SEDREN-175661 format. One record per residue: residue in three letters; x, y, z of N, C-alpha, C in turn. Coordinates in steps of 0.1 Angstrom, whole numbers, padded with zeros to 4 digits, always signed. Example, Ala and Ser with C-alpha at 12.3 -4.5 7.8 and 13.67 -1.06 7.14 Angstrom:
2
ALA+0132-0057+0078+0123-0045+0078+0132-0033+0078
SER+0128-0022+0071+0137-0011+0071+0129+0000+0079
***
This chain:
318
MET+0326-0022-0097+0312-0026-0102+0303-0014-0101
LYS+0297-0014-0112+0286-0003-0114+0273-0006-0110
ILE+0268+0005-0103+0256+0002-0097+0248+0015-0101
VAL+0234+0014-0105+0223+0024-0110+0212+0022-0103
ILE+0209+0033-0098+0194+0036-0087+0185+0043-0100
LEU+0175+0036-0106+0168+0043-0116+0155+0053-0110
ASP+0152+0051-0099+0142+0062-0092+0142+0063-0079
GLY+0152+0070-0075+0154+0071-0060+0147+0080-0052
ILE+0142+0089-0058+0136+0103-0051+0127+0099-0042
THR+0114+0090-0045+0106+0088-0033+0108+0083-0022
THR+0121+0074-0023+0127+0065-0012+0135+0073-0004
ASN+0143+0082-0013+0155+0091-0006+0153+0104-0012
PRO+0143+0113-0006+0143+0127-0014+0155+0136-0010
GLY+0163+0130-0001+0174+0138+0007+0177+0139+0019
ASP+0167+0129+0026+0167+0130+0040+0175+0117+0045
LEU+0179+0107+0037+0186+0097+0041+0198+0097+0028
SER+0205+0085+0030+0218+0086+0020+0222+0072+0012
TRP+0229+0076+0003+0232+0065-0005+0245+0061-0002
ASP+0254+0067+0005+0269+0068+0007+0274+0053+0008
TRP+0265+0045+0018+0268+0032+0021+0269+0022+0007
MET+0265+0026-0003+0263+0017-0013+0276+0021-0023
ARG+0283+0032-0019+0297+0033-0026+0307+0022-0023
THR+0305+0018-0012+0316+0008-0008+0316-0006-0016
TYR+0306-0008-0025+0305-0020-0035+0309-0016-0046
GLY+0309-0001-0051+0312+0002-0063+0309+0017-0067
GLU+0309+0018-0079+0305+0033-0085+0290+0035-0088
VAL+0283+0044-0079+0272+0045-0079+0265+0056-0086
THR+0253+0054-0094+0250+0065-0101+0233+0066-0097
ALA+0229+0077-0090+0215+0078-0086+0207+0087-0095
TYR+0197+0080-0099+0187+0090-0107+0174+0092-0100
ASP+0168+0104-0099+0156+0107-0093+0146+0097-0100
ARG+0144+0100-0112+0133+0094-0122+0140+0089-0133
THR+0136+0078-0140+0142+0073-0152+0130+0073-0163
PRO+0127+0079-0174+0118+0075-0183+0121+0061-0189
LYS+0109+0054-0192+0113+0042-0199+0122+0041-0210
GLU+0121+0053-0219+0131+0051-0230+0146+0054-0227
LYS+0148+0058-0214+0161+0060-0210+0167+0050-0202
ILE+0161+0037-0198+0166+0028-0190+0177+0019-0195
ILE+0175+0014-0208+0189+0006-0212+0198+0016-0214
GLU+0199+0028-0217+0210+0038-0220+0217+0038-0206
ARG+0209+0039-0195+0215+0044-0182+0219+0032-0176
CYS+0217+0019-0181+0219+0006-0173+0227-0004-0182
ARG+0230+0001-0193+0238-0008-0202+0252-0014-0197
ASP+0257-0007-0188+0270-0013-0181+0268-0017-0169
ALA+0256-0016-0161+0253-0018-0149+0254-0033-0145
GLU+0259-0035-0134+0259-0050-0126+0246-0049-0117
ILE+0247-0040-0111+0234-0038-0100+0225-0027-0105
VAL+0211-0033-0106+0201-0022-0109+0192-0022-0096
VAL+0189-0009-0091+0182-0005-0081+0169+0001-0086
THR+0156-0005-0085+0144-0001-0088+0133+0000-0077
ASN+0125+0009-0081+0112+0009-0072+0098+0006-0082
LYS+0096+0017-0092+0085+0017-0098+0091+0018-0115
THR+0104+0019-0118+0107+0018-0130+0106+0003-0134
PRO+0099+0001-0148+0099-0014-0150+0112-0020-0157
LEU+0114-0035-0155+0123-0039-0163+0117-0053-0169
GLY+0114-0050-0178+0108-0063-0187+0120-0068-0196
ARG+0118-0079-0204+0126-0084-0213+0136-0076-0221
LYS+0129-0068-0227+0137-0058-0236+0147-0049-0227
GLU+0144-0046-0218+0151-0039-0206+0165-0048-0203
ILE+0160-0058-0198+0169-0069-0193+0180-0073-0203
ASP+0175-0075-0216+0184-0080-0225+0194-0068-0229
GLY+0190-0054-0225+0199-0043-0229+0207-0042-0217
MET+0210-0052-0209+0220-0049-0197+0229-0062-0196
PRO+0237-0063-0205+0245-0077-0207+0254-0079-0194
LYS+0255-0070-0187+0267-0072-0174+0258-0074-0163
LEU+0243-0074-0162+0235-0073-0151+0238-0088-0145
ARG+0239-0083-0129+0241-0095-0121+0230-0096-0109
PHE+0224-0085-0108+0215-0085-0095+0206-0072-0097
VAL+0194-0075-0093+0182-0065-0094+0177-0063-0079
ALA+0178-0050-0073+0174-0048-0060+0162-0040-0061
LEU+0152-0044-0055+0138-0036-0053+0140-0026-0043
LEU+0131-0014-0043+0129-0007-0033+0115-0008-0027
SER+0111-0019-0029+0096-0022-0028+0093-0037-0022
THR+0083-0038-0017+0076-0052-0012+0074-0059-0024
GLY+0064-0052-0033+0058-0057-0044+0067-0060-0058
PHE+0068-0070-0064+0079-0073-0073+0076-0073-0086
ASN+0063-0071-0088+0056-0074-0104+0062-0064-0114
ILE+0070-0053-0107+0077-0042-0117+0089-0049-0126
ALA+0092-0061-0122+0104-0066-0129+0100-0080-0133
ASP+0105-0086-0145+0102-0098-0149+0109-0108-0143
GLY+0104-0113-0130+0112-0122-0125+0116-0135-0130
ALA+0109-0138-0139+0109-0154-0144+0120-0152-0155
TYR+0121-0140-0163+0131-0139-0174+0145-0137-0166
LEU+0144-0132-0155+0158-0128-0148+0162-0140-0139
ARG+0152-0149-0134+0157-0162-0132+0164-0171-0143
GLU+0157-0170-0155+0161-0178-0165+0176-0174-0169
LYS+0179-0162-0165+0193-0157-0169+0203-0159-0155
GLY+0198-0164-0145+0206-0166-0132+0208-0153-0126
ILE+0199-0144-0125+0200-0132-0120+0190-0131-0108
PRO+0193-0130-0097+0184-0127-0084+0176-0113-0082
LEU+0165-0117-0081+0158-0102-0078+0153-0101-0063
SER+0158-0093-0055+0154-0093-0041+0144-0081-0037
ASN+0134-0084-0029+0126-0072-0026+0127-0069-0010
ILE+0120-0061-0007+0120-0054+0008+0108-0058+0014
PRO+0108-0069+0022+0097-0074+0030+0094-0069+0043
ALA+0083-0067+0049+0080-0065+0061+0085-0051+0066
TYR+0087-0039+0058+0091-0029+0065+0083-0020+0069
SER+0071-0021+0063+0060-0010+0065+0048-0013+0072
THR+0048-0025+0081+0037-0030+0086+0031-0021+0095
GLY+0036-0015+0106+0032-0005+0114+0026+0006+0108
ALA+0035+0011+0099+0031+0024+0092+0018+0022+0083
VAL+0015+0010+0077+0003+0010+0069-0009+0009+0081
ALA-0005-0001+0089-0019-0003+0098-0022+0012+0105
GLN-0012+0019+0107-0013+0031+0112-0024+0040+0103
LEU-0022+0042+0092-0027+0049+0082-0043+0043+0080
VAL-0044+0031+0083-0057+0024+0083-0063+0031+0094
PHE-0060+0033+0104-0067+0037+0116-0069+0055+0114
ALA-0060+0060+0108-0063+0075+0105-0075+0073+0096
PHE-0076+0067+0088-0089+0064+0079-0100+0062+0086
LEU-0099+0052+0093-0113+0051+0104-0115+0061+0113
THR-0106+0065+0116-0110+0077+0129-0114+0093+0120
ALA-0109+0092+0108-0114+0102+0099-0131+0100+0095
PHE-0133+0090+0094-0149+0086+0092-0156+0087+0105
THR-0151+0083+0116-0159+0082+0129-0159+0097+0137
ASN-0151+0102+0134-0147+0116+0141-0148+0129+0134
ALA-0145+0128+0121-0145+0139+0113-0139+0149+0117
VAL-0124+0148+0122-0116+0158+0128-0115+0170+0121
GLN-0111+0169+0107-0108+0180+0097-0121+0188+0096
LEU-0133+0182+0095-0146+0189+0091-0148+0198+0102
HIS-0146+0194+0115-0150+0201+0129-0139+0212+0131
SER-0125+0209+0128-0115+0220+0128-0118+0234+0119
ASP-0122+0228+0107-0124+0237+0099-0136+0248+0102
ALA-0146+0241+0108-0157+0247+0112-0155+0258+0123
VAL-0147+0253+0133-0140+0260+0145-0134+0272+0138
HIS-0125+0270+0129-0116+0282+0123-0126+0292+0113
ALA-0137+0286+0111-0145+0295+0104-0155+0303+0112
GLY-0153+0301+0125-0160+0309+0135-0173+0304+0139
GLU-0176+0291+0137-0189+0284+0140-0188+0282+0152
TRP-0179+0278+0159-0179+0277+0175-0180+0288+0183
THR-0173+0299+0177-0176+0312+0185-0189+0318+0183
ASN-0197+0315+0171-0209+0320+0171-0220+0309+0177
CYS-0216+0299+0182-0225+0287+0187-0232+0291+0200
PRO-0245+0291+0202-0251+0292+0216-0250+0282+0226
ASP-0242+0270+0223-0242+0259+0230-0225+0256+0232
PHE-0221+0248+0243-0207+0246+0246-0204+0239+0235
CYS-0210+0230+0225-0204+0221+0217-0215+0219+0205
PHE-0211+0216+0195-0218+0211+0183-0210+0201+0177
TRP-0219+0193+0166-0214+0186+0156-0221+0185+0142
LYS-0213+0186+0133-0219+0187+0119-0221+0176+0111
THR-0220+0164+0117-0220+0151+0112-0222+0142+0123
PRO-0231+0130+0122-0230+0120+0132-0218+0115+0135
LEU-0213+0112+0148-0201+0108+0152-0202+0093+0157
ALA-0192+0085+0158-0195+0072+0160-0182+0066+0167
GLU-0184+0055+0176-0173+0049+0180-0168+0036+0174
LEU-0156+0032+0174-0153+0020+0168-0156+0008+0176
GLY-0155+0010+0188-0159-0001+0198-0174-0009+0191
GLY-0172-0023+0192-0186-0029+0189-0188-0029+0173
LYS-0181-0022+0165-0181-0023+0150-0173-0035+0144
THR-0179-0040+0134-0171-0051+0128-0163-0045+0115
LEU-0149-0050+0117-0139-0047+0108-0136-0064+0099
GLY-0138-0060+0087-0135-0070+0076-0122-0066+0071
ILE-0113-0077+0072-0098-0077+0068-0097-0087+0057
VAL-0094-0083+0045-0092-0091+0032-0077-0092+0030
GLY-0072-0104+0035-0058-0105+0034-0050-0107+0047
PHE-0046-0116+0055-0043-0117+0068-0029-0122+0068
GLY-0020-0114+0062-0006-0114+0064+0000-0107+0076
LYS+0009-0103+0076+0016-0093+0086+0009-0080+0088
ILE+0006-0075+0078-0002-0061+0079-0017-0062+0084
GLY-0023-0073+0078-0035-0075+0083-0036-0079+0098
GLN-0025-0087+0101-0025-0091+0114-0024-0080+0126
LYS-0017-0071+0121-0013-0058+0128-0026-0050+0129
VAL-0034-0050+0119-0045-0040+0120-0055-0049+0128
ALA-0057-0062+0129-0064-0068+0138-0060-0067+0153
ASP-0047-0066+0156-0042-0061+0169-0047-0048+0174
ILE-0046-0038+0166-0052-0026+0167-0066-0027+0170
ALA-0072-0033+0162-0087-0030+0162-0090-0038+0176
ALA-0085-0048+0183-0087-0055+0192-0086-0043+0203
CYS-0078-0033+0203-0077-0024+0213-0086-0013+0214
PHE-0095-0013+0201-0106-0005+0201-0119-0014+0202
ASP-0118-0024+0207-0131-0035+0210-0139-0037+0196
MET-0133-0038+0186-0138-0039+0176-0139-0056+0172
ARG-0151-0062+0167-0150-0076+0162-0143-0076+0149
VAL-0136-0086+0145-0129-0087+0133-0133-0099+0126
LEU-0136-0097+0114-0137-0108+0105-0127-0110+0095
ALA-0120-0118+0089-0110-0121+0080-0112-0132+0070
VAL-0106-0127+0058-0104-0137+0045-0091-0138+0041
SER-0088-0149+0040-0071-0152+0035-0070-0164+0026
GLY-0062-0166+0020-0059-0178+0012-0053-0188+0022
HIS-0049-0184+0031-0044-0193+0040-0048-0193+0056
GLU-0056-0197+0058-0064-0197+0073-0051-0204+0085
THR-0047-0196+0093-0037-0199+0105-0047-0200+0117
ASP-0040-0207+0127-0046-0207+0141-0048-0192+0149
GLN-0057-0186+0150-0059-0172+0154-0067-0174+0167
THR-0069-0185+0174-0077-0188+0186-0072-0179+0198
HIS-0063-0173+0197-0058-0163+0207-0066-0149+0208
ARG-0069-0148+0194-0077-0136+0192-0094-0135+0197
ALA-0096-0126+0207-0111-0124+0210-0120-0118+0199
ASN-0132-0119+0197-0141-0114+0188-0134-0114+0175
PHE-0128-0127+0172-0123-0128+0154-0131-0142+0151
ALA-0131-0141+0136-0137-0152+0130-0132-0153+0116
TRP-0127-0166+0111-0125-0164+0096-0140-0167+0091
THR-0140-0160+0079-0153-0160+0071-0151-0162+0056
THR-0162-0161+0048-0160-0159+0034-0161-0143+0030
LEU-0157-0142+0016-0158-0128+0011-0172-0124+0012
ASP-0181-0133+0008-0194-0126+0007-0201-0125+0023
GLU-0197-0131+0031-0202-0129+0046-0194-0116+0052
LEU-0181-0113+0049-0174-0103+0052-0181-0093+0048
ALA-0184-0092+0034-0190-0079+0026-0204-0077+0035
ALA-0212-0085+0037-0226-0084+0044-0226-0081+0059
GLN-0214-0082+0065-0215-0081+0080-0206-0070+0085
SER-0197-0064+0076-0186-0055+0080-0192-0037+0079
ASP-0188-0034+0091-0191-0019+0092-0178-0012+0082
PHE-0167-0017+0084-0156-0011+0076-0149-0022+0071
ILE-0143-0021+0060-0136-0035+0050-0123-0027+0046
THR-0111-0033+0049-0098-0031+0047-0092-0040+0040
LEU-0085-0036+0029-0079-0045+0019-0063-0046+0023
HIS-0058-0057+0025-0042-0060+0026-0038-0074+0019
CYS-0044-0077+0007-0040-0087+0000-0032-0083-0010
PRO-0023-0092-0017-0015-0092-0027-0021-0090-0038
LEU-0015-0082-0050-0022-0082-0061-0018-0095-0072
ASN-0028-0102-0076-0025-0112-0084-0037-0115-0093
ALA-0037-0128-0100-0049-0130-0108-0061-0133-0099
ASN-0061-0137-0088-0073-0138-0080-0080-0127-0074
THR-0069-0116-0072-0074-0104-0063-0077-0090-0074
GLN-0072-0092-0084-0072-0082-0094-0089-0078-0098
GLY-0094-0067-0094-0109-0064-0096-0118-0072-0086
LEU-0111-0076-0074-0118-0081-0063-0128-0074-0059
VAL-0128-0060-0058-0140-0050-0054-0145-0045-0064
ASN-0155-0052-0068-0162-0049-0080-0176-0045-0078
ALA-0185-0043-0087-0199-0041-0086-0208-0052-0079
ASP-0202-0065-0082-0209-0076-0074-0205-0076-0058
PHE-0193-0072-0057-0189-0073-0043-0196-0062-0034
LEU-0193-0050-0041-0202-0038-0033-0214-0038-0033
ALA-0226-0045-0040-0238-0049-0038-0239-0056-0026
LYS-0231-0064-0020-0233-0074-0011-0229-0066+0003
CYS-0224-0053+0003-0218-0045+0013-0231-0038+0020
LYS-0230-0033+0032-0240-0026+0038-0238-0013+0031
PRO-0250-0006+0029-0250+0009+0026-0242+0021+0036
SER-0241+0014+0046-0235+0023+0058-0219+0019+0059
ALA-0215+0009+0051-0200+0007+0054-0190+0014+0048
TYR-0178+0015+0050-0166+0020+0045-0156+0011+0040
LEU-0151+0014+0030-0141+0006+0024-0125+0015+0023
ILE-0116+0008+0029-0102+0011+0028-0092+0005+0020
ASN-0085+0012+0012-0075+0002+0005-0063+0007+0006
THR-0054+0001+0013-0039+0005+0012-0030-0007+0009
SER-0035-0017-0003-0029-0029-0007-0025-0023-0021
ARG-0030-0027-0031-0029-0022-0043-0042-0019-0049
GLY-0038-0007-0060-0050+0000-0068-0058-0011-0075
PRO-0051-0018-0083-0062-0025-0092-0070-0038-0085
VAL-0069-0040-0071-0076-0048-0063-0091-0041-0066
VAL-0093-0028-0067-0105-0024-0066-0110-0019-0081
GLU-0120-0021-0086-0124-0014-0099-0128-0001-0096
ASP-0122+0008-0099-0125+0025-0098-0138+0027-0101
ALA-0142+0026-0114-0158+0030-0119-0168+0025-0109
ALA-0167+0011-0104-0177+0004-0095-0176+0011-0084
LEU-0167+0015-0078-0165+0019-0064-0170+0035-0065
ALA-0166+0042-0075-0172+0056-0076-0187+0054-0078
HIS-0193+0047-0086-0209+0047-0089-0215+0042-0071
ALA-0207+0034-0065-0213+0028-0054-0215+0041-0044
LEU-0203+0046-0043-0203+0060-0035-0214+0069-0040
ASN-0213+0074-0052-0223+0084-0058-0237+0080-0055
THR-0241+0068-0056-0255+0064-0055-0257+0058-0041
ASP-0250+0062-0030-0250+0059-0018-0253+0044-0014
ARG-0246+0037-0024-0245+0021-0021-0236+0017-0011
LEU-0225+0029-0010-0214+0026+0001-0213+0042+0008
ALA-0209+0041+0022-0209+0053+0027-0199+0062+0025
GLY-0187+0055+0024-0175+0060+0021-0162+0053+0017
ALA-0152+0057+0012-0140+0049+0011-0128+0059+0012
ALA-0118+0052+0017-0105+0059+0017-0092+0051+0010
LEU-0086+0057+0003-0079+0049-0006-0063+0054-0006
ASP-0054+0048-0005-0040+0052-0007-0032+0048-0019
VAL-0041+0040-0025-0035+0034-0037-0046+0036-0049
LEU-0042+0037-0060-0053+0037-0073-0046+0028-0084
THR-0058+0025-0094-0052+0016-0104-0041+0022-0112
THR-0040+0034-0114-0032+0042-0121-0025+0052-0113
GLU-0013+0050-0112-0005+0061-0102+0007+0069-0110
PRO+0006+0081-0111-0005+0091-0104-0018+0088-0112
PRO-0027+0094-0107-0042+0089-0116-0043+0098-0126
ARG-0050+0093-0136-0056+0104-0146-0067+0113-0141
ALA-0066+0125-0148-0074+0133-0144-0091+0130-0143
ASP-0093+0119-0153-0106+0115-0156-0111+0103-0146
ASN-0102+0101-0138-0103+0089-0128-0116+0092-0118
PRO-0128+0085-0121-0139+0090-0114-0140+0089-0098
LEU-0130+0085-0092-0129+0084-0077-0123+0099-0075
LEU-0117+0106-0081-0112+0119-0078-0126+0129-0075
HIS-0137+0127-0079-0148+0134-0079-0158+0127-0071
ALA-0157+0115-0064-0167+0106-0061-0171+0113-0048
LYS-0184+0110-0042-0186+0114-0029-0181+0106-0017
ASN-0177+0116-0006-0171+0109+0004-0161+0099+0003
CYS-0149+0102-0004-0138+0096-0008-0125+0102-0006
LEU-0119+0097+0005-0107+0102+0010-0095+0096-0001
ILE-0087+0103-0008-0076+0097-0015-0061+0104-0010
THR-0051+0097-0004-0040+0100-0003-0030+0095-0013
PRO-0019+0102-0014-0010+0099-0028+0001+0087-0025
HIS-0003+0075-0021+0005+0064-0017+0017+0067-0007
ILE+0011+0071+0005+0020+0075+0016+0022+0066+0028
ALA+0011+0054+0027+0015+0047+0040+0028+0042+0042
TRP+0036+0042+0034+0052+0038+0034+0061+0048+0036
ALA+0056+0059+0037+0066+0071+0034+0070+0078+0048
ALA+0066+0076+0058+0073+0081+0071+0088+0077+0069
TYR+0093+0088+0076+0110+0087+0077+0116+0075+0083
GLU+0108+0069+0094+0113+0055+0102+0111+0045+0090
THR+0100+0046+0083+0097+0034+0076+0106+0033+0064
ARG+0112+0046+0057+0119+0045+0045+0133+0040+0053
GLU+0136+0047+0065+0150+0042+0070+0151+0028+0071
ARG+0139+0022+0076+0138+0005+0078+0143-0001+0063
LEU+0134+0006+0052+0137+0000+0040+0151+0000+0036
MET+0157+0011+0041+0172+0012+0035+0181+0003+0042
HIS+0177+0001+0055+0186-0009+0063+0184-0025+0055
ILE+0171-0027+0051+0170-0041+0046+0176-0042+0033
LEU+0177-0027+0025+0182-0028+0013+0199-0032+0013
GLN+0205-0026+0025+0218-0028+0028+0221-0043+0030
ASP+0211-0049+0037+0214-0065+0040+0210-0070+0028
ASN+0204-0067+0020+0201-0074+0003+0217-0075-0003
PHE+0222-0061+0000+0236-0060-0008+0244-0067-0004
ARG+0246-0067+0010+0256-0074+0017+0254-0089+0014
ALA+0242-0094+0014+0239-0110+0011+0245-0114-0002
PHE+0240-0105-0010+0243-0109-0024+0259-0111-0028
MET+0263-0101-0022+0279-0099-0024+0289-0110-0016
ASP+0281-0115-0006+0288-0127-0001+0283-0141-0006
GLY+0274-0140-0016+0272-0151-0024+0260-0159-0022
HIS+0252-0154-0011+0240-0158-0007+0228-0148-0005
PRO+0223-0147-0014+0214-0135-0018+0200-0138-0009
ILE+0195-0128-0004+0182-0132+0005+0173-0124-0001
HIS+0160-0124+0004+0147-0120+0000+0146-0118-0013
VAL+0150-0132-0020+0148-0132-0035+0134-0139-0039
VAL+0130-0133-0048+0114-0134-0051+0111-0140-0066
ASN+0125-0144-0071+0122-0151-0084+0129-0163-0083
***
């Protein structure tokens, strides 16, 4: 059986191993695959593994031996699942592998805004503490998370994990979800509407999937309803936020700050207005990138392979 990995470098830059996959067949692993090379590389493949390399109808038609597509991600819109289903080809994703890691980055962003660690460390290294007449100083107002309101848009596994951690900081949590579940075990928690969440939250964190209802959800209208003192965090999908609208809100002090691990286009174009917006932290899609997180992903990928080979594929999203 011929197995092709189209873009393995971000999942496995060398600190993990593909060797387990060789028990199922001949493996060819590419770090990256340009669109024009996809069919050439996968023409004889029976299993294709991809993360962000797209598989549309043209590519799928160019793989006559294809039997299984294994994703290296939770999101699955990179492949035409409906067309694969028509052809009887299962598409399996990697669910719930990065819940803790994403929640951890959310609070790294939150404390970056409330404690300004980097700003003050830089000041100390620049000699400002050495030359200070007092035993301490601060360069920007500092704040506690306790008592602040955290608005969570999307309340799946990650949203719930964020709420768990927020409770440890004594934060009030408001949540919006397409499916409201019983959360009576949570103190200081309430379901609400998107408009009320925008109006009341000191911090807003996005954990919703990207679909027709959420694309452009954070737009000029939404941002106009937010407190000018509020901060926005996006670790979900870039297109949930309209880049130009958010940049304008930041540059006009309509919003106090934003922290983004995802952007509409990745890597971003040099003219993306958020790259130069005021008080905008941007990380290069790293919430999932911890070694332990990628190792967990690899274990789930092994489970997906094993189940497919046994004739009962799991985590099928088409």
